[in-house]
MARKETI-500187 format. One record per residue (C-alpha): residue number from 0; x, y, z. Coordinates in nm, 4 decimals. Example, Ala and Ser with C-alpha at 12.3 -4.5 7.8 and 13.67 -1.06 7.14 Angstrom:
2
@i:0, x:1.2300, y:-0.4500, z:0.7800
@i:1, x:1.3670, y:-0.1060, z:0.7140
END
This chain:
464
@i:0, x:-1.5095, y:-0.3890, z:0.7830
@i:1, x:-1.2624, y:-0.1320, z:0.6553
@i:2, x:-1.2170, y:0.0189, z:0.9993
@i:3, x:-1.1021, y:-0.3223, z:1.1226
@i:4, x:-0.8273, y:-0.3204, z:0.8625
@i:5, x:-0.6715, y:-0.0073, z:1.0132
@i:6, x:-0.5152, y:-0.1635, z:1.3254
@i:7, x:-0.4181, y:-0.4781, z:1.1370
@i:8, x:-0.2345, y:-0.2875, z:0.8659
@i:9, x:-0.0199, y:-0.0771, z:1.0988
@i:10, x:0.2868, y:-0.2963, z:1.0598
@i:11, x:0.6365, y:-0.2939, z:0.9139
@i:12, x:0.5086, y:-0.2997, z:0.5552
@i:13, x:0.3130, y:0.0242, z:0.6089
@i:14, x:0.6241, y:0.1888, z:0.7572
@i:15, x:0.8408, y:0.0819, z:0.4637
@i:16, x:0.5783, y:0.1596, z:0.1949
@i:17, x:0.5553, y:0.5167, z:0.3212
@i:18, x:0.9116, y:0.5636, z:0.1949
@i:19, x:0.8332, y:0.5001, z:-0.1712
@i:20, x:0.7169, y:0.8587, z:-0.2472
@i:21, x:1.0213, y:1.0024, z:-0.0668
@i:22, x:1.1510, y:1.1796, z:-0.3802
@i:23, x:0.8227, y:1.3707, z:-0.4016
@i:24, x:0.8419, y:1.4540, z:-0.0301
@i:25, x:1.1977, y:1.5815, z:-0.0832
@i:26, x:1.0779, y:1.7975, z:-0.3734
@i:27, x:0.7975, y:1.9440, z:-0.1625
@i:28, x:1.0306, y:2.0227, z:0.1273
@i:29, x:1.2802, y:2.1826, z:-0.1121
@i:30, x:1.0129, y:2.3870, z:-0.2882
@i:31, x:1.0924, y:2.2185, z:-0.6218
@i:32, x:0.7419, y:2.2661, z:-0.7589
@i:33, x:0.8200, y:2.1355, z:-1.1066
@i:34, x:0.9093, y:1.7888, z:-0.9776
@i:35, x:0.5884, y:1.7601, z:-0.7771
@i:36, x:0.3847, y:1.6925, z:-1.0896
@i:37, x:0.6433, y:1.4928, z:-1.2834
@i:38, x:0.8062, y:1.2663, z:-1.0222
@i:39, x:0.7078, y:0.9037, z:-1.0865
@i:40, x:0.7295, y:0.6556, z:-0.7984
@i:41, x:0.8608, y:0.3418, z:-0.9608
@i:42, x:0.6342, y:0.2999, z:-1.2630
@i:43, x:0.3479, y:0.4978, z:-1.1099
@i:44, x:0.2362, y:0.8543, z:-1.1948
@i:45, x:0.2676, y:1.1377, z:-0.9432
@i:46, x:-0.0830, y:1.1995, z:-0.8055
@i:47, x:-0.0771, y:0.9633, z:-0.5060
@i:48, x:0.2879, y:1.0443, z:-0.4200
@i:49, x:0.1912, y:1.4133, z:-0.4177
@i:50, x:-0.1036, y:1.3499, z:-0.1835
@i:51, x:0.1171, y:1.1421, z:0.0459
@i:52, x:0.3865, y:1.4100, z:0.0398
@i:53, x:0.1295, y:1.6653, z:0.1571
@i:54, x:0.0449, y:1.4371, z:0.4517
@i:55, x:0.4145, y:1.4004, z:0.5344
@i:56, x:0.4699, y:1.7759, z:0.5160
@i:57, x:0.1564, y:1.8944, z:0.6988
@i:58, x:0.0786, y:1.6157, z:0.9476
@i:59, x:0.3051, y:1.3069, z:0.9403
@i:60, x:0.0685, y:1.0796, z:1.1325
@i:61, x:0.0645, y:0.7182, z:1.0039
@i:62, x:-0.2956, y:0.6612, z:1.1094
@i:63, x:-0.4027, y:0.9270, z:0.8608
@i:64, x:-0.2315, y:0.7448, z:0.5737
@i:65, x:-0.4221, y:0.4274, z:0.6622
@i:66, x:-0.7495, y:0.6103, z:0.7236
@i:67, x:-0.7350, y:0.8034, z:0.3964
@i:68, x:-0.6914, y:0.4764, z:0.2047
@i:69, x:-0.9815, y:0.3148, z:0.3901
@i:70, x:-1.2030, y:0.6143, z:0.3086
@i:71, x:-1.1052, y:0.5918, z:-0.0582
@i:72, x:-1.1940, y:0.2221, z:-0.0567
@i:73, x:-1.5234, y:0.3100, z:0.1072
@i:74, x:-1.5878, y:0.5731, z:-0.1604
@i:75, x:-1.5491, y:0.3002, z:-0.4239
@i:76, x:-1.8283, y:0.1057, z:-0.2545
@i:77, x:-2.0449, y:0.4163, z:-0.2219
@i:78, x:-2.0051, y:0.5130, z:-0.5891
@i:79, x:-2.0939, y:0.1660, z:-0.7132
@i:80, x:-2.3780, y:0.1195, z:-0.4632
@i:81, x:-2.5465, y:0.4394, z:-0.5834
@i:82, x:-2.5828, y:0.2695, z:-0.9212
@i:83, x:-2.6366, y:-0.0903, z:-0.8040
@i:84, x:-2.6822, y:-0.1903, z:-0.4399
@i:85, x:-2.5995, y:-0.5504, z:-0.5249
@i:86, x:-2.2728, y:-0.4572, z:-0.6973
@i:87, x:-2.1906, y:-0.2325, z:-0.4035
@i:88, x:-2.2432, y:-0.5232, z:-0.1644
@i:89, x:-2.0077, y:-0.7408, z:-0.3699
@i:90, x:-1.7333, y:-0.4781, z:-0.3403
@i:91, x:-1.8107, y:-0.3959, z:0.0225
@i:92, x:-1.7485, y:-0.7534, z:0.1384
@i:93, x:-1.4992, y:-0.8729, z:-0.1226
@i:94, x:-1.1957, y:-1.0334, z:0.0506
@i:95, x:-0.9740, y:-0.8845, z:-0.2183
@i:96, x:-1.1084, y:-0.5303, z:-0.1762
@i:97, x:-1.0901, y:-0.5554, z:0.2035
@i:98, x:-0.7346, y:-0.6896, z:0.2005
@i:99, x:-0.6061, y:-0.3743, z:0.0284
@i:100, x:-0.8498, y:-0.1256, z:0.1816
@i:101, x:-0.5991, y:0.0390, z:0.4171
@i:102, x:-0.2697, y:0.0101, z:0.2317
@i:103, x:-0.0170, y:0.2924, z:0.2125
@i:104, x:-0.0033, y:0.3000, z:-0.1668
@i:105, x:-0.1894, y:0.4257, z:-0.4722
@i:106, x:-0.4328, y:0.1367, z:-0.5251
@i:107, x:-0.7283, y:0.2549, z:-0.3109
@i:108, x:-0.7195, y:0.5877, z:-0.4974
@i:109, x:-0.6847, y:0.4159, z:-0.8361
@i:110, x:-0.9808, y:0.1868, z:-0.7608
@i:111, x:-1.1954, y:0.4852, z:-0.6639
@i:112, x:-1.1189, y:0.6498, z:-1.0007
@i:113, x:-1.2120, y:0.3268, z:-1.1817
@i:114, x:-1.5399, y:0.3140, z:-0.9870
@i:115, x:-1.6198, y:0.6709, z:-1.0927
@i:116, x:-1.5321, y:0.5867, z:-1.4541
@i:117, x:-1.7502, y:0.2766, z:-1.4850
@i:118, x:-2.0438, y:0.4167, z:-1.2892
@i:119, x:-2.0297, y:0.7270, z:-1.5101
@i:120, x:-2.0188, y:0.4989, z:-1.8132
@i:121, x:-2.3371, y:0.3230, z:-1.7010
@i:122, x:-2.5099, y:0.6538, z:-1.6220
@i:123, x:-2.4149, y:0.7984, z:-1.9616
@i:124, x:-2.5435, y:0.4861, z:-2.1364
@i:125, x:-2.8738, y:0.5280, z:-1.9528
@i:126, x:-2.8927, y:0.8964, z:-2.0487
@i:127, x:-2.8668, y:1.0211, z:-1.6904
@i:128, x:-2.5218, y:1.1840, z:-1.7018
@i:129, x:-2.2931, y:1.3696, z:-1.9419
@i:130, x:-1.9346, y:1.2799, z:-2.0264
@i:131, x:-1.7647, y:1.5263, z:-1.7856
@i:132, x:-1.7438, y:1.2921, z:-1.4874
@i:133, x:-1.6036, y:1.0167, z:-1.7073
@i:134, x:-1.3365, y:1.2561, z:-1.8338
@i:135, x:-1.2469, y:1.3525, z:-1.4767
@i:136, x:-1.2192, y:0.9849, z:-1.3779
@i:137, x:-0.9981, y:0.9102, z:-1.6791
@i:138, x:-0.7647, y:1.2029, z:-1.6044
@i:139, x:-0.7469, y:1.1243, z:-1.2325
@i:140, x:-0.6986, y:0.7556, z:-1.3021
@i:141, x:-0.4206, y:0.8205, z:-1.5535
@i:142, x:-0.2387, y:1.0406, z:-1.3038
@i:143, x:-0.2644, y:0.7643, z:-1.0417
@i:144, x:-0.2058, y:0.4331, z:-1.2223
@i:145, x:-0.1717, y:0.3334, z:-1.5872
@i:146, x:-0.4473, y:0.0713, z:-1.5664
@i:147, x:-0.6852, y:0.3160, z:-1.3980
@i:148, x:-0.6398, y:0.5655, z:-1.6807
@i:149, x:-0.6849, y:0.2891, z:-1.9356
@i:150, x:-1.0052, y:0.1799, z:-1.7601
@i:151, x:-1.1518, y:0.5266, z:-1.8123
@i:152, x:-1.0448, y:0.5259, z:-2.1750
@i:153, x:-1.2020, y:0.1842, z:-2.2384
@i:154, x:-1.5234, y:0.2922, z:-2.0653
@i:155, x:-1.5389, y:0.5962, z:-2.2940
@i:156, x:-1.4576, y:0.3903, z:-2.6034
@i:157, x:-1.7445, y:0.1519, z:-2.5278
@i:158, x:-1.9883, y:0.4450, z:-2.5512
@i:159, x:-1.9061, y:0.5233, z:-2.9124
@i:160, x:-1.6830, y:0.7670, z:-3.1003
@i:161, x:-1.8545, y:1.0884, z:-2.9853
@i:162, x:-1.7903, y:1.0314, z:-2.6133
@i:163, x:-1.4573, y:0.8572, z:-2.6756
@i:164, x:-1.3170, y:1.1508, z:-2.8741
@i:165, x:-1.4192, y:1.4070, z:-2.6122
@i:166, x:-1.2914, y:1.2086, z:-2.3167
@i:167, x:-0.9771, y:1.1072, z:-2.5064
@i:168, x:-0.8951, y:1.4661, z:-2.6007
@i:169, x:-0.9259, y:1.5868, z:-2.2407
@i:170, x:-0.7246, y:1.2909, z:-2.1087
@i:171, x:-0.4451, y:1.3383, z:-2.3633
@i:172, x:-0.4144, y:1.7092, z:-2.2851
@i:173, x:-0.4020, y:1.6330, z:-1.9117
@i:174, x:-0.1374, y:1.3647, z:-1.9683
@i:175, x:0.1076, y:1.5901, z:-2.1562
@i:176, x:0.3114, y:1.6786, z:-1.8428
@i:177, x:0.3643, y:1.3052, z:-1.7859
@i:178, x:0.5048, y:1.2345, z:-2.1318
@i:179, x:0.8644, y:1.3428, z:-2.0704
@i:180, x:0.9155, y:1.1596, z:-1.7384
@i:181, x:0.7441, y:0.8538, z:-1.8868
@i:182, x:0.9879, y:0.8488, z:-2.1796
@i:183, x:1.2797, y:0.8896, z:-1.9383
@i:184, x:1.1476, y:0.5985, z:-1.7359
@i:185, x:1.1146, y:0.3800, z:-2.0452
@i:186, x:1.4794, y:0.4468, z:-2.1333
@i:187, x:1.6068, y:0.3404, z:-1.7922
@i:188, x:1.7575, y:-0.0107, z:-1.8049
@i:189, x:1.5731, y:-0.2578, z:-1.5904
@i:190, x:1.2545, y:-0.0502, z:-1.5515
@i:191, x:1.0454, y:-0.3476, z:-1.6600
@i:192, x:1.1832, y:-0.6634, z:-1.5049
@i:193, x:0.8978, y:-0.8403, z:-1.3269
@i:194, x:0.9127, y:-1.2211, z:-1.2965
@i:195, x:0.7354, y:-1.4473, z:-1.5469
@i:196, x:0.3827, y:-1.5757, z:-1.4939
@i:197, x:0.3731, y:-1.9067, z:-1.3059
@i:198, x:0.0080, y:-2.0213, z:-1.2954
@i:199, x:0.0413, y:-2.2779, z:-1.0152
@i:200, x:0.2097, y:-2.0335, z:-0.7762
@i:201, x:-0.0347, y:-1.7529, z:-0.8556
@i:202, x:-0.3349, y:-1.9828, z:-0.8106
@i:203, x:-0.2009, y:-2.1133, z:-0.4800
@i:204, x:-0.1342, y:-1.7616, z:-0.3500
@i:205, x:-0.4812, y:-1.6435, z:-0.4551
@i:206, x:-0.6462, y:-1.9400, z:-0.2842
@i:207, x:-0.4544, y:-1.8885, z:0.0392
@i:208, x:-0.5323, y:-1.5182, z:0.0574
@i:209, x:-0.8828, y:-1.4820, z:-0.0849
@i:210, x:-1.0339, y:-1.8222, z:-0.1681
@i:211, x:-1.2251, y:-1.9218, z:-0.4803
@i:212, x:-1.5798, y:-1.8895, z:-0.3456
@i:213, x:-1.6499, y:-1.5443, z:-0.4839
@i:214, x:-1.4834, y:-1.6057, z:-0.8183
@i:215, x:-1.6541, y:-1.9406, z:-0.8821
@i:216, x:-1.9906, y:-1.8415, z:-0.7375
@i:217, x:-2.0249, y:-1.5011, z:-0.9022
@i:218, x:-1.8542, y:-1.5558, z:-1.2393
@i:219, x:-2.1644, y:-1.7153, z:-1.4015
@i:220, x:-2.3726, y:-1.4147, z:-1.2979
@i:221, x:-2.1092, y:-1.1806, z:-1.4442
@i:222, x:-2.1418, y:-1.3681, z:-1.7742
@i:223, x:-2.5191, y:-1.3196, z:-1.7626
@i:224, x:-2.4562, y:-0.9524, z:-1.6965
@i:225, x:-2.2331, y:-0.9388, z:-2.0033
@i:226, x:-2.5318, y:-1.0364, z:-2.2162
@i:227, x:-2.7414, y:-0.7603, z:-2.0612
@i:228, x:-2.4609, y:-0.4958, z:-2.0732
@i:229, x:-2.2450, y:-0.5740, z:-2.3793
@i:230, x:-2.0758, y:-0.2327, z:-2.3757
@i:231, x:-1.9773, y:-0.2679, z:-2.0101
@i:232, x:-1.8584, y:-0.6231, z:-2.0801
@i:233, x:-1.6444, y:-0.5026, z:-2.3721
@i:234, x:-1.4742, y:-0.2401, z:-2.1551
@i:235, x:-1.4204, y:-0.4963, z:-1.8783
@i:236, x:-1.2783, y:-0.7466, z:-2.1264
@i:237, x:-1.0393, y:-0.4861, z:-2.2642
@i:238, x:-0.9157, y:-0.4111, z:-1.9142
@i:239, x:-0.8580, y:-0.7817, z:-1.8471
@i:240, x:-0.6618, y:-0.8156, z:-2.1728
@i:241, x:-0.4527, y:-0.5107, z:-2.0835
@i:242, x:-0.3663, y:-0.6591, z:-1.7444
@i:243, x:-0.2704, y:-0.9899, z:-1.9085
@i:244, x:-0.0510, y:-0.8036, z:-2.1578
@i:245, x:0.1290, y:-0.6196, z:-1.8756
@i:246, x:0.1955, y:-0.9503, z:-1.7004
@i:247, x:0.3141, y:-1.1145, z:-2.0251
@i:248, x:0.5446, y:-0.8182, z:-2.0895
@i:249, x:0.6975, y:-0.8473, z:-1.7389
@i:250, x:0.5701, y:-0.4955, z:-1.6587
@i:251, x:0.3189, y:-0.6141, z:-1.3977
@i:252, x:0.4141, y:-0.8800, z:-1.1440
@i:253, x:0.1821, y:-1.1827, z:-1.1677
@i:254, x:0.1813, y:-1.2391, z:-0.7903
@i:255, x:0.0649, y:-0.8841, z:-0.7167
@i:256, x:-0.3125, y:-0.8909, z:-0.6880
@i:257, x:-0.3888, y:-0.5175, z:-0.6443
@i:258, x:-0.4438, y:-0.5005, z:-1.0209
@i:259, x:-0.7486, y:-0.7192, z:-0.9629
@i:260, x:-0.8938, y:-0.4434, z:-0.7438
@i:261, x:-0.9473, y:-0.2372, z:-1.0577
@i:262, x:-1.0954, y:-0.5292, z:-1.2500
@i:263, x:-1.3290, y:-0.6025, z:-0.9593
@i:264, x:-1.5282, y:-0.2839, z:-1.0203
@i:265, x:-1.6687, y:-0.3654, z:-1.3666
@i:266, x:-1.7047, y:-0.7320, z:-1.2702
@i:267, x:-1.9184, y:-0.6335, z:-0.9693
@i:268, x:-2.1349, y:-0.4159, z:-1.1951
@i:269, x:-2.1770, y:-0.7098, z:-1.4332
@i:270, x:-2.2798, y:-0.9322, z:-1.1416
@i:271, x:-2.5366, y:-0.6726, z:-1.0378
@i:272, x:-2.6716, y:-0.6598, z:-1.3922
@i:273, x:-2.6773, y:-1.0379, z:-1.4291
@i:274, x:-2.8613, y:-1.1167, z:-1.1042
@i:275, x:-3.2062, y:-1.0384, z:-1.2414
@i:276, x:-3.3997, y:-1.3080, z:-1.0554
@i:277, x:-3.4772, y:-1.3314, z:-0.6887
@i:278, x:-3.2774, y:-1.6513, z:-0.6284
@i:279, x:-2.9768, y:-1.5024, z:-0.8105
@i:280, x:-2.9834, y:-1.1927, z:-0.5926
@i:281, x:-3.0084, y:-1.4119, z:-0.2831
@i:282, x:-2.7093, y:-1.6116, z:-0.4059
@i:283, x:-2.5026, y:-1.2933, z:-0.4438
@i:284, x:-2.6051, y:-1.1733, z:-0.0986
@i:285, x:-2.5297, y:-1.5132, z:0.0570
@i:286, x:-2.1851, y:-1.5450, z:-0.1025
@i:287, x:-2.0953, y:-1.1864, z:-0.0100
@i:288, x:-2.2061, y:-1.2257, z:0.3509
@i:289, x:-2.0194, y:-1.5560, z:0.3857
@i:290, x:-1.6982, y:-1.4062, z:0.2452
@i:291, x:-1.7350, y:-1.0966, z:0.4582
@i:292, x:-1.7969, y:-1.3093, z:0.7670
@i:293, x:-1.4771, y:-1.5052, z:0.7102
@i:294, x:-1.2786, y:-1.1836, z:0.6677
@i:295, x:-1.4412, y:-1.0413, z:0.9801
@i:296, x:-1.3302, y:-1.3423, z:1.1854
@i:297, x:-0.9749, y:-1.3180, z:1.0487
@i:298, x:-0.9525, y:-0.9476, z:1.1282
@i:299, x:-1.0907, y:-0.9924, z:1.4786
@i:300, x:-0.8414, y:-1.2713, z:1.5441
@i:301, x:-0.5581, y:-1.0487, z:1.4222
@i:302, x:-0.6830, y:-0.7650, z:1.6418
@i:303, x:-0.6924, y:-1.0018, z:1.9382
@i:304, x:-0.3282, y:-1.0962, z:1.8746
@i:305, x:-0.2352, y:-0.7281, z:1.8838
@i:306, x:-0.4255, y:-0.6586, z:2.2056
@i:307, x:-0.3021, y:-0.9709, z:2.3837
@i:308, x:0.0595, y:-0.9521, z:2.2702
@i:309, x:0.2771, y:-1.0157, z:2.5803
@i:310, x:0.5595, y:-0.7857, z:2.6944
@i:311, x:0.8390, y:-0.7867, z:2.4396
@i:312, x:1.1941, y:-0.6593, z:2.4028
@i:313, x:1.0622, y:-0.3395, z:2.2476
@i:314, x:0.8786, y:-0.2573, z:2.5720
@i:315, x:1.2018, y:-0.2849, z:2.7684
@i:316, x:1.3893, y:-0.0757, z:2.5120
@i:317, x:1.1271, y:0.2001, z:2.5059
@i:318, x:1.1353, y:0.2210, z:2.8849
@i:319, x:1.5140, y:0.2705, z:2.8796
@i:320, x:1.5316, y:0.5469, z:2.6163
@i:321, x:1.6375, y:0.8664, z:2.7885
@i:322, x:1.8181, y:1.1255, z:2.5761
@i:323, x:1.5931, y:1.2805, z:2.3072
@i:324, x:1.6906, y:1.4208, z:1.9705
@i:325, x:1.8021, y:1.7837, z:2.0179
@i:326, x:1.9685, y:1.8789, z:1.6883
@i:327, x:1.8472, y:2.2233, z:1.5700
@i:328, x:1.6587, y:2.2303, z:1.2376
@i:329, x:1.8926, y:2.2834, z:0.9458
@i:330, x:2.2037, y:2.1835, z:1.1398
@i:331, x:2.3808, y:1.8648, z:1.0283
@i:332, x:2.3153, y:1.6115, z:1.3042
@i:333, x:2.5915, y:1.4434, z:1.4994
@i:334, x:2.5934, y:1.2033, z:1.7951
@i:335, x:2.6166, y:1.4901, z:2.0427
@i:336, x:2.2577, y:1.5893, z:1.9667
@i:337, x:2.1016, y:1.2874, z:1.7951
@i:338, x:2.0058, y:1.1223, z:2.1237
@i:339, x:1.9063, y:0.7643, z:2.1970
@i:340, x:1.7652, y:0.5545, z:1.9135
@i:341, x:1.5592, y:0.2394, z:1.8692
@i:342, x:1.6299, y:0.0049, z:1.5781
@i:343, x:1.3599, y:-0.2546, z:1.5028
@i:344, x:1.4684, y:-0.5486, z:1.2926
@i:345, x:1.2293, y:-0.8234, z:1.1853
@i:346, x:1.2930, y:-1.0937, z:0.9255
@i:347, x:1.0749, y:-1.0420, z:0.6164
@i:348, x:0.7513, y:-1.2368, z:0.5952
@i:349, x:0.6051, y:-1.3513, z:0.2653
@i:350, x:0.6307, y:-1.1239, z:-0.0375
@i:351, x:0.5296, y:-0.7641, z:0.0233
@i:352, x:0.1946, y:-0.8277, z:-0.1435
@i:353, x:0.0832, y:-1.0562, z:0.1384
@i:354, x:-0.1586, y:-0.8741, z:0.3674
@i:355, x:-0.2221, y:-1.1465, z:0.6251
@i:356, x:0.0630, y:-1.0427, z:0.8539
@i:357, x:-0.0088, y:-0.8155, z:1.1509
@i:358, x:0.2320, y:-0.6064, z:1.3536
@i:359, x:0.1784, y:-0.6242, z:1.7287
@i:360, x:0.5366, y:-0.5074, z:1.7863
@i:361, x:0.4992, y:-0.1885, z:1.5851
@i:362, x:0.1770, y:-0.1100, z:1.7713
@i:363, x:0.3932, y:0.0051, z:2.0644
@i:364, x:0.4396, y:0.3127, z:1.8437
@i:365, x:0.0845, y:0.4430, z:1.8286
@i:366, x:-0.0155, y:0.5316, z:1.4707
@i:367, x:-0.1857, y:0.8516, z:1.5868
@i:368, x:0.1482, y:0.9896, z:1.7126
@i:369, x:0.3280, y:1.2335, z:1.4797
@i:370, x:0.6280, y:1.0624, z:1.3178
@i:371, x:0.8205, y:1.3069, z:1.0987
@i:372, x:1.1005, y:1.1858, z:0.8740
@i:373, x:1.4514, y:1.2531, z:0.9982
@i:374, x:1.8084, y:1.1967, z:0.8772
@i:375, x:2.0498, y:1.1140, z:1.1618
@i:376, x:2.3308, y:1.0827, z:0.9067
@i:377, x:2.3632, y:1.1634, z:0.5324
@i:378, x:2.1377, y:0.9201, z:0.3484
@i:379, x:1.8863, y:0.8755, z:0.0714
@i:380, x:1.5879, y:0.8530, z:0.3014
@i:381, x:1.3762, y:0.6544, z:0.0581
@i:382, x:1.6401, y:0.3841, z:0.0208
@i:383, x:1.4846, y:0.0765, z:0.1826
@i:384, x:1.8234, y:-0.0228, z:0.3241
@i:385, x:1.8325, y:0.2813, z:0.5541
@i:386, x:1.5408, y:0.1819, z:0.7771
@i:387, x:1.3382, y:0.5015, z:0.7024
@i:388, x:1.4138, y:0.6684, z:1.0393
@i:389, x:1.1378, y:0.8753, z:1.1997
@i:390, x:1.1306, y:1.0787, z:1.5204
@i:391, x:0.8759, y:0.9218, z:1.7562
@i:392, x:0.8127, y:1.0841, z:2.0948
@i:393, x:1.1498, y:1.2596, z:2.0717
@i:394, x:1.3605, y:0.9557, z:1.9787
@i:395, x:1.4737, y:0.8215, z:1.6423
@i:396, x:1.3218, y:0.4877, z:1.5375
@i:397, x:1.4435, y:0.2740, z:1.2474
@i:398, x:1.2487, y:-0.0193, z:1.0985
@i:399, x:1.4197, y:-0.2735, z:0.8753
@i:400, x:1.3612, y:-0.6264, z:0.7506
@i:401, x:1.7145, y:-0.7356, z:0.6626
@i:402, x:2.0501, y:-0.7334, z:0.8356
@i:403, x:2.2382, y:-0.4702, z:0.6406
@i:404, x:2.5743, y:-0.2970, z:0.6764
@i:405, x:2.3801, y:0.0319, z:0.7061
@i:406, x:2.3071, y:-0.0748, z:1.0624
@i:407, x:2.6645, y:0.0275, z:1.1444
@i:408, x:2.5929, y:0.3816, z:1.0209
@i:409, x:2.2870, y:0.4022, z:1.2469
@i:410, x:2.4905, y:0.2796, z:1.5446
@i:411, x:2.7602, y:0.5424, z:1.4795
@i:412, x:2.4990, y:0.8206, z:1.4522
@i:413, x:2.3754, y:0.7844, z:1.8120
@i:414, x:2.5494, y:0.7727, z:2.1507
@i:415, x:2.3221, y:0.4841, z:2.2497
@i:416, x:2.1089, y:0.2549, z:2.0343
@i:417, x:1.8728, y:-0.0270, z:2.1345
@i:418, x:1.8522, y:-0.2951, z:1.8667
@i:419, x:1.5460, y:-0.5209, z:1.8880
@i:420, x:1.5353, y:-0.8324, z:1.6697
@i:421, x:1.1999, y:-1.0092, z:1.6796
@i:422, x:1.0113, y:-1.2917, z:1.5098
@i:423, x:1.3309, y:-1.4947, z:1.5217
@i:424, x:1.1530, y:-1.8134, z:1.4245
@i:425, x:1.1220, y:-1.7116, z:1.0615
@i:426, x:1.4939, y:-1.6585, z:1.0063
@i:427, x:1.7220, y:-1.8395, z:1.2498
@i:428, x:2.0330, y:-1.7153, z:1.0675
@i:429, x:1.9486, y:-1.3608, z:1.1811
@i:430, x:2.1113, y:-1.4373, z:1.5161
@i:431, x:2.4534, y:-1.5049, z:1.3642
@i:432, x:2.4244, y:-1.2187, z:1.1130
@i:433, x:2.3355, y:-0.9584, z:1.3743
@i:434, x:2.5970, y:-1.0752, z:1.6229
@i:435, x:2.8608, y:-1.0571, z:1.3500
@i:436, x:2.7595, y:-0.6975, z:1.2738
@i:437, x:2.7441, y:-0.5663, z:1.6302
@i:438, x:3.0031, y:-0.7901, z:1.7984
@i:439, x:2.7845, y:-0.8565, z:2.0985
@i:440, x:2.5627, y:-1.1342, z:2.2340
@i:441, x:2.1951, y:-1.0451, z:2.2797
@i:442, x:1.9681, y:-1.0493, z:2.5830
@i:443, x:1.6699, y:-1.2801, z:2.5247
@i:444, x:1.3326, y:-1.1222, z:2.6076
@i:445, x:1.0151, y:-1.3237, z:2.5368
@i:446, x:1.1668, y:-1.4829, z:2.2289
@i:447, x:1.3090, y:-1.1534, z:2.0991
@i:448, x:1.6714, y:-1.0455, z:2.1074
@i:449, x:1.7742, y:-0.7137, z:2.2612
@i:450, x:2.1121, y:-0.5489, z:2.2031
@i:451, x:2.2101, y:-0.2398, z:2.4023
@i:452, x:2.4787, y:-0.0590, z:2.2056
@i:453, x:2.6687, y:0.2407, z:2.3443
@i:454, x:2.9576, y:0.4569, z:2.2356
@i:455, x:3.3020, y:0.3540, z:2.3631
@i:456, x:3.3554, y:0.4788, z:2.7164
@i:457, x:2.9844, y:0.5186, z:2.7942
@i:458, x:2.9424, y:0.3567, z:3.1355
@i:459, x:2.5629, y:0.3275, z:3.1130
@i:460, x:2.5561, y:0.0386, z:2.8662
@i:461, x:2.7897, y:-0.2404, z:2.7528
@i:462, x:3.0494, y:-0.1036, z:2.5099
@i:463, x:3.0407, y:-0.1690, z:2.1428
END
């Protein structure tokens, strides 16, 4: 199930999300070792950005980013299933867990830490494990996501003062390097500015993406599990209250459901504990298989759309690229060596938290190809307006989801640039915006728009 997410999640969002840890990648490339362990990405601690930066530095292959996340999601299932097969099944086939299983962000790692924390909590309560693994999960979680660290702390607190003090002492010592950057972040104006909670919109989005079957069908069993595991229920309840407080304080966005990935771990364990009778276990299995079957059909349909996608403007552009990037390492690039470039421009879909969109266009750039970052002109590479250029098979490729003035800088940086605008139906005004920027009418190819842009005097393409 997670393997099927890999092809479906290689799309524009994955390309753009890979830019978020760019400051950490810059620090690694510059040998600024101090920043590697203190550089927050947005509001998030540095562990996942550091891991991603190592991928970018050693082997910048997008498929590995997706695969590593899927393996982390799978490890969450494996950890929980070792304690409770039924709870593991709930997580294995959860539409929510599957939707985020191959994302290029910190949530699969954070969920794995939460799984280790709560499974360790249950093992400690049963006398089968000491507090060391719980301390490791709390430290790792805190270095990955605030809620993941809090989950470990709540799990420890539910075991009594002896375990809580030991785990808390280790976690606080490990968190000391994060204190200064966290205080700096808190002093930045506008750090916490998420939109207010709007129940109707959140409920509608949840229904469209995941459905209510699992929540309605399994919630009563989770309540039964709370009676059997009051300590686990207390830790789970504390985590839910913390999430609600973050939303109320405009720190967490209410429409972003990855936070529920972390809550899903203790809830699944409660379901496993509450399904004590044969018919209850059958109900859990039936609901899980039905949800998983629906997700399977959706993923197969999305995969079919990728495989059967007809020839597009990008295919024509890729066939016409000729002059590769030839600028020596360390030398400031200029158009004489920057070669031909491809600029992909697609109108944005729903909010970036929507995972139903697939990217058949981007699949022309195989995710197992190396795609190192590159700067064809002076830029902040992580700035989403720049298109996060990468060198793919010798040529520079930009991906963007808005018509921006930065497009002019990309055009000036290359002797020839192919601009492909696709999925026109979502934003009809793109046609006028792009034509105003480039001063040229497009060639229509299978519903896409293709612009061939060349330097003045270049006889091989229409002039700018």
